[in-house]
N, C-alpha and C positions, 0 to 999 in steps of 0.2 A: 551771381554765379553760385551754383550749388557747392556744398561742402564735399570735398573728396575724402573718402574714408577707405580703409583697406580691411580685408577679411582676416581674422586672426585664426590661426591653426592651433587651437587649444583643445584639451580634452573635453568631451561632452559631458562627463560626469559632473554632478553638482558638488562643489567643494564643501567639505565639512566645516562647520562653524564652531569654534571653541570659545566658551565663556567661563571666566574664572571668578570665583567668589572672593571678595576683598576682605571682609572682617575675619578676625580669628579670636580664639579664646586662649591664646598662648600665655603662659606664666610670665615670659620675658617681654611682653608687649606693654609698654608703659601706659597706654591709653586704656588698658583693661583694668586699671586700678583707680580708685577714687582720689588718690593723692597725685595722680599723673606721673607716678614713678614706680619702678619695680621694688618690692619690699626688700629691706636689707636686714642685717643681723639683729639689731635691737628692736625691730618691729614685731607686732603681733598681727598675723595674717588671719583674715576673717572671711570665710565663704558663707553665704546665706544658707541656713540649715535646710530650707525647703526648696532651694533652687537646684534643679538638675543641671549638671555641667560636665563637660569633658575638657580637660586642660592638658595641653602639651607642655612638658618641661624639658628645656633644651640644655640646661647646665646645672651644676650643683649649687645649692643655696643653704645658707646658715640663717636660722630664724630663732626668735625668742619663744614664740608659741604659734600654733596654727589651729583654727577651728574649721572642721571639714563639713561638707554637706552630707545629708543622709543618703543621697543617691548621686553618685558621680564617679569619675575616673581620672587618674593621672596617667598620661602616656609619657613614659620616660625615654628620652634619647640615651644613647650610650654614654655612660659616665654621669648622667644627671641624677639628682636625688636631693634629700633634705637632711640636715644635721642640726642639732640643738646648739644654740649660741652659748659659749662657755664664759661669757662676760668680759672677755678681753676687748681692748679698744679697737674699734673698727673705724678708720678714717672716713669721713663723709657720711657716717651713719650714727648720729648721736641723738636722734629725735625720739626714739622709743615710741612711735605712733602706732595706732591701730589702722592698718591698711586693708580696705575692703575691696573685694573683687566686684567689678561692675556687673550690672544686670545685662545678660546677653539675650534675654527672651524677646526683645523687640526687633531683632534682626530678621526681616521678612524676605522670603524667597522672591516675592513680587515687588521688591523695591529696586528699580533700575539703577539707583546710585550705588548699590552694593555689588554690582557686576561690572567686569571690564572685558572687552573682547581680546582674545589672544590670537594673533595673526598666524595663519599657516605660512610655510616658507616662501610662497610666491606672492604673498599679499602686501608686504611693506612697500612695494612699488606704487601702491595706490595712495600712499601718503595720508594726508588729512582730508582727502576729497570725499570719502565715504562716511556717512553716518547712518544710524538706524532710527526708525520711528520708535516711540517709547515702548510699545508692546514688544518690539523685537530686540530691545536691550536686555530683556530677561530671557533665559534659555527657552528656545522654541522646541517644537515636537521632535525635530531631527538633529538637535544640537548635541555637542559634546561638552560636558560640564567638568570643570577642574577645581578641586580644592587643593591648594598648594601643598606640596610635600612638607613634612615636619610642621604641620599646623593642626590645631584642633579648632572646632567650630560648633556653633549651635544655631540652627536656622528654623524659622517658623514657616511651615509649608501649608498654612491655611489657604484654601482654594475654593472656587465655585465649582470645580470639577472633582470628582472622586479620585481620579488618577491623573497624574502629570507625567506625560511620556517624554523620554529622552533617549538619545542614541547610546550614550555611554556616560559613566561617571569615573573620574580619577580621584582616589583617596589615598593619602599617604604614599604617593608615588606609584600606585598600582591602578591600572585602568580596569574597570569592570564593564564589559560590553556584551554580556549575555544575560537573558532573563534568569537562567539557573544560578549563575554566579551572584547576581544581585539578590535573589531570594535567599541565598545562603548568607550573604552579608546582613540582610535585614533581620535574620534570625540570630545574629550574634549579639554580644553585649554592648557594642559601641553605638549602633544605629539609633536606638531609642534616646540616647543621650545627645546625639547630633541633630536629629530631625524630630520636630514636634509639630502638632497641628492636625487639622482634619483631612488634609490631602495626603496622598500616597505617591511617592515617586516610583516610576516603573521604567526600567532600562529595557530597550527593545533590541539594541544591537544593529538596527537597520537605519540607513541614511535615507534622504529624500530620493524616491525612485523615479522622479519625473524631471527630465532635463529642463522643462519650463519652470521649475521651481516648485516649492511647496509653501502653502500659507503657514504662518508661524503657529497658530493655534491658541494664542494667549488672549483672544478677544473675550472669552467668558470672564477673565480676571482683569479686564481693562480698567474697571473701576478701582481695583486694588492698586494697580500700577499708578494711576493718576493720583490717587489719594496719597500714595507714598511720596510723590513729587510735591505734595503740599497744595495742589490745586491752584497755585498762583501762576498766572501766565503773564508774560511781559506785555507792556503797552506797545502796540504796533503802529507804524506810521501809515501804512496803506489803509484805504477806506474800507475795502471789502476783503479782509484776509481769508485765506483758504484753510479748510479743515481736512488735513490728510487722514485717511483711514489708519487707525492704529496709533495715532499721535494725540497727546493730551491737549496741546495748545494749538491755536491757529498760527499760520505763518504768512509772511510776505514772500513773494517769489513766484514760483510756478509749479503746477502739478500736471503730469501727463498720465492719462489712463490708456493702456494699450490692450486691444483685443488681439489674441494670438492664435496661431494654427499649430498643429502637431510638430511643425518644423522648428518652432522657436526654442532657442537655447538661452536661458537666463544668464548663465555664467559667461558665455561668449559675448552676449550682447552688452552686458555690463562692462566687460573689459574693452570692448570696442568703443563704447562711449567715453570711457575714462581715458584711454590712450590716444584716441584721435580727436577728442573735443575737450574734455574736462581738463586735460593736462596742458592746454594752451595757456600761455602767460596771462592773457586777458581774462581767463576764468580762474585765476589763482585764489580768489576769495569765495568761490562757489563750492558748495557741498551738495552731494547727491545721495538720496536714499532710493533704492530700487528693490522691489520684492513683489512676490505674488500676494494678492489680498483677495478677500471675498466681499463683494459689495451686494447688499440687498437691493434687488430691483423691484420696483412697483409698477403695476399696470392697472390703470383705472382704480387706484386706491387699494389694490390687492397685492400683498407681498407673497411671492412664491416660497415654497418650502426650501428650495436649494438656492443659496446666493450665487451670483455669477462670479467666476474667477477672472481676474484681470491683473495686468502688470501695472503697478503704480510707481511712478517716478516723482520724487519730491526734490525740488531744487530751491535752495536758499543761498543768500550771499551775505557778505559783510558790509555792503553799501549802507550809507546812512542818509537820513533826511529824505529829501524828495527823490533821491536815487535808490532808495531801499527796494531791493528785488529786481532792479533793472538788468544787472548782469545775469541773474538767474533766468530772467525772461528772454534775454538774447540767446542763452544756451538752449533754452527750450525751443526757440525758433529754429536753431541749427539742428537740433535733434529731429524736429518734425520735418525739416527739409530733407534730411538724410533718409528718413522713413518714407517720404513721398517718392524718393528715387529708388530705394532698395528694400522697401517694406516687404514685398512678396518674397524676395530671396531670404530675408531675415526671419520670416515666419510671423510677420505682423500684418494683420488684416485691417485694422482700423485704429484710429487714435483720436483722443480728445485732449485739448490743452486748456487749462484754466490759469489765468494770470492775475496776480494781485501785487501791485507795486506802489511806490510812494508818489507816482505821477498822477496826472489828472484822469487817465483812463484806467484807473484801478479796477480790477475784477473783470476785465474783458475775457470773453470766452471765445476760443477758436483762433485760428491763424490761417494765413494763406497756404501754409504747408498742409494743414489739416484739411483744407478744402480740396486739395489735390488728392489726398488719401481717400476721402469719402466721395469723390466725384462718381466713381463707379457705383457706389451704393445708391446715391441720389438718382442716377440715370436708371438703375434697376427698378427703383420704386416708381419713377415716372412711367416706365414701360409697363409695369404691372397695373398701374391705375388706368392707363390707356386701354390695355387689354380688357380689364374689368368693365370699363365704360362701353367698349365695343360689344361685349357679350350682353350687357344690360340693354343696349340699343336694339340688338337683334332679337332679344327675348320679347321686348315690348312690341316689335313689329310683327311678331308671330312667326318669324323665320327660324327660331331656335326654341326647342322644347327642353 
């Protein structure tokens, strides 16, 4: 029996994606100090002389002494500041140590572990079902970037691209969403202290204009992203693991590549799969990544200039041992069955499924559902070959010039 699904009446516009920077250079953050604690009255505070830094100070502090950098800033909250220690007893602070501010230079923009997604209002219903391939864990071309209010930061924007495009940036609680406002901010005193490296951030103010989705755009810096993750991939049970586009490590489970028509709506289709299939109890341990990617196509050993856009679905699960990937495989089969029945209405013209599980048939390609989707394509090719053969026959008989 085919899986019955319903159409969702949701806005066609592609939802904005918010990604928030995690580290900060706040004075009150204990991990920013080499002693693992915030300096107290009898301490000597030491900032490296040649380290450029921006530091947010949220409260008043009493210190014995403080060595400042040659180039930096303190951003003071209301009521915050520094005073000299008068030598009176301060409970819990009798060490009199030198406390050094940690080096923030190594915090890189293309480190996926330093970003976290921030869900728009309608997203929490998706729960833990959705994940992102590694390249998309870092802000993409049309994403909104958030640096938390009342925090300072320093981030290395070294990149293989000259310009890193974003839709907007929120700093100190204020969103900057126009090129003009961003250019003004870059000309101010704080930007050089917060951003360093050879890349330049550019705010465009525009979201993804295509309802079928937009590719992330981080592929040129994919090597930086994978290097930041340490290059260590887990040992997998399946014999022929899959390598999703934009992901640093191979996976067990299933991938589906979809060709689409102008009618395809990525947001609607993702919500359709989540609500009608992925939310079923039997798939509680399955996670899905779905996005538009660009795949280089080769024909007779030649790679064309323009890669082909397609929709990539990656399915993984929490099954172990010989069952690794089997729940993801079953969900992939359900998805393909649904596409076989409703693909034309959904704007999906073709699909290919690759499976890698812990079972004996690891790495199989295709499924019965895929055969139904591509049946029309196969029949079309056969008809074309027959027509070509007939023309060649008539030509050789001299009946066709």
